[in-house]
C-alpha positions as CSV (number, residue, x, y, z in Angstrom):
1,M,16.7,-50.7,64.4
2,C,14.8,-51.0,67.7
3,P,11.5,-52.7,67.3
4,I,8.6,-50.3,66.9
5,K,5.9,-50.8,69.4
6,L,2.9,-49.9,67.3
7,E,0.4,-50.5,70.2
8,E,2.3,-47.9,72.2
9,L,2.6,-45.2,69.5
10,K,0.9,-41.9,69.9
11,I,0.9,-39.9,66.7
12,E,1.8,-36.3,67.5
13,H,1.5,-34.6,64.1
14,I,1.6,-35.1,60.4
15,V,3.2,-33.0,57.7
16,D,1.9,-33.6,54.2
17,F,3.9,-32.5,51.1
18,A,1.1,-32.5,48.4
19,K,3.3,-32.0,45.4
20,E,5.6,-35.0,46.3
21,N,2.7,-37.1,47.6
22,T,4.7,-37.8,50.8
23,S,4.2,-37.3,54.5
24,F,6.4,-37.0,57.6
25,V,4.8,-38.4,60.8
26,A,6.1,-37.8,64.3
27,A,5.0,-40.2,67.0
28,R,6.0,-41.2,70.5
29,E,6.2,-44.6,72.2
30,N,4.3,-44.2,75.5
31,S,6.4,-46.6,77.6
32,N,9.8,-45.1,76.9
33,N,9.0,-41.6,75.4
34,H,11.1,-42.4,72.3
35,L,10.3,-40.1,69.3
36,R,9.7,-42.0,66.1
37,I,9.8,-40.2,62.7
38,F,8.3,-41.8,59.6
39,L,8.6,-40.8,56.0
40,I,5.8,-42.1,53.7
41,H,5.9,-42.2,49.9
42,Y,2.3,-42.8,48.9
43,D,3.1,-43.3,45.2
44,T,5.4,-46.3,45.9
45,G,3.8,-47.4,49.2
46,T,7.2,-47.3,50.9
47,V,7.5,-46.2,54.5
48,Y,10.8,-45.4,56.2
49,T,11.6,-44.8,59.8
50,R,14.5,-42.6,61.1
51,N,17.3,-44.4,62.9
52,G,19.1,-41.6,64.7
53,R,21.8,-43.8,66.2
54,A,22.8,-45.0,62.7
55,D,22.1,-41.7,61.1
56,S,20.0,-43.4,58.4
57,W,16.5,-44.1,57.2
58,E,15.3,-47.7,57.3
59,E,12.5,-49.2,55.2
60,L,9.7,-50.9,57.2
61,G,8.5,-54.4,56.3
62,S,5.0,-54.8,54.8
63,G,3.3,-56.0,58.1
64,V,4.5,-53.1,60.2
65,R,4.0,-50.7,57.3
66,D,0.4,-51.7,56.8
67,N,-0.4,-51.4,60.6
68,L,1.4,-48.1,60.8
69,L,-0.6,-46.7,57.8
70,G,-3.8,-47.7,59.5
71,C,-2.7,-45.9,62.7
72,I,-1.9,-42.8,60.7
73,I,-5.3,-42.8,58.9
74,A,-7.1,-43.1,62.2
75,A,-5.1,-40.3,63.7
76,R,-5.6,-37.7,60.9
77,N,-8.8,-36.4,62.5
78,S,-7.4,-36.0,66.0
79,V,-3.8,-34.6,65.5
80,P,-2.5,-31.5,63.8
81,V,-2.0,-32.1,60.1
82,Y,0.2,-29.5,58.3
83,R,-0.2,-29.3,54.5
84,L,2.7,-27.8,52.6
85,K,2.8,-26.8,49.0
86,T,6.3,-26.7,47.6
87,Q,7.5,-24.6,44.7
88,N,8.9,-26.2,41.6
89,S,12.6,-25.2,41.5
90,N,12.9,-25.7,37.7
């Protein structure tokens, strides 16, 4: 995984899935315009980032995770936040 430059991230939008207590977050790194996609599981505190080259999701370490969550909280009032309610398929 390429290092994530948190100081260069600009969060573009957030998609909340209320029933699953998860969010997808799309962000760009200013210097190289790389798109970063994050998956957050609030119940477990786990945060993953998408690695397109390896076609996988990689878990973030606690230091990067905590800083990223702080950035997301700060961005919630200034970026589009889409809230989706999913149907139970049972």
